[in-house]
C-alpha angles and dihedrals in degrees: 000000000000106000090214087073087075089067094061118106124212114274115258092252092052089051090050092052089053092046094054097035108133095015110126116201121211113293092224094057120073110222116256113206113212096148101091128060095228112136114235098190114111117273105250118262092228087066099043092046092053090048096052094041091059100045089113086072091070085090090069130078109240123227117244088224089059132224115314088233091058094049089048091050089052091049091049091051092050090053093050097041099043102042101262099330106169125205131168108249090205097059111008104049129063127177115231138184094259127312094272093061092045095048089055099043095044090061091050090053096043103045121083105181092184099051094033097047099230100335118220126227116197117212137176116254115246092041149158104277095227088076091062097043092048090051095051095046090047090056095250137128121244120217122189131222105202120227121221138192142298098031099016095218123149115272099222091186088069090069111093119240093240089058094049092056090057095040114127101169136018116201119210127178116200118197083031131230116240103008103043092228121150131212111233127204094272090050091054089048090055091051093046089054090055090047090054089052100046106020100229128153117254111221105193116197106202104161092129095050095113096055105081138127138240094009092293100141113198113243112243126221096246090044091052091048092051093047090052093050094250127140122240091248111145093000125117126170128201127206139157147189094243097095100018095054103021090246109125090148093056091070095210133143141118142232124221140182138061108042090204087064097040096053095063090036088058090051090052092049092049089061092037092062096233103141116144114238115250096243090053089049091052091050090048092052090054092048097049090047095053123077101170095081091047092054090050089049092055090047092056093048090048090054091051093052091044091056103033102044096059090051094050091046089067087079109004138059096242123187120199110235117241087232142336126067096273134107112206097205122195113219114225096222094040099232103117094173095053090043091054093048096046092043090056092044093051103033111014090239115136123207131160124253111240093226089068089066096051142053129231115258134174086274093052131253109314091203095060113107094031137087127199117230117193112205093204103122125084117295098255093050091051089049092048091049091053091048091050091050093051094045092049095046091049087063 
């Protein structure tokens, strides 16, 4: 087997299962699961209707490039969402089986460990673990840029010069998982300046871009590039319907950006066997074309934050995320693992220790002392979870 597999670490949820193994929560309290970012809102009917109405197309082989109608729907959504952003659906958009699959496979297609002499991928820390696994299995080296309070954005200056000169890809996640931070225009400008200096690819993970508050839409990477008069050279963005449309099981998203990157990526995917089935494409078209369910989605998340945050603030220093459905909660005593275990033992509420999202560096583990709370369940359950947390911590 591939020896790079030995470098992979257990996924955060596997580590959580091990950490709470044997812990029995109170019998009179039903568990409330806030540890996984899996939307619990209903999948919109406009999507499910389109899916079921096209099941007869399961008899056809789908094209890896996707239906023209799907690529056009993605282009139309980009134009609406990012203030007139214009991409060519024929060459600059490619349907994928969810952003997770595409983030991983893009690295496999982009890295050439022989020609690039141990290519480097730079990632935020904390981070989405796919970035690390994709790097290892592509034969690369991952280098972390630690994030620090209060904004929890990557500190690019923490990356050594000798790593930048070998850097092939920089991963960014905005809105960020797990912290909910957002790159603003000036943050993109800083990253673009580094790109001009070192020539790396920017891989922008934007799957939470539709969950924001107060009408403050996060600026996307391609949008920022266009507004600054830059080309899309060496930029690729990833997005999906999982969070936007409450459809994590659909496994549908798309990538967009530099056509010089997407053309060989399409070739790779053709051999990889990653074509999206036609019924899923039809459902995706309906989802990307509909905004009503997305607005309702944001409204429900806003209600949850409006009710949960004041409760938690009775005992914790809670910061509202700039976007996403996560609370990145700092633990007063700093031991996020013990907090998670004792919280589950006493209340049945599950959260994720921040250290599971990060790696140890010479400056420590930037996830230690935090837990991630995913406000994905129904409003009353999220409220009850917050009340249990406060009551337990008061004791």
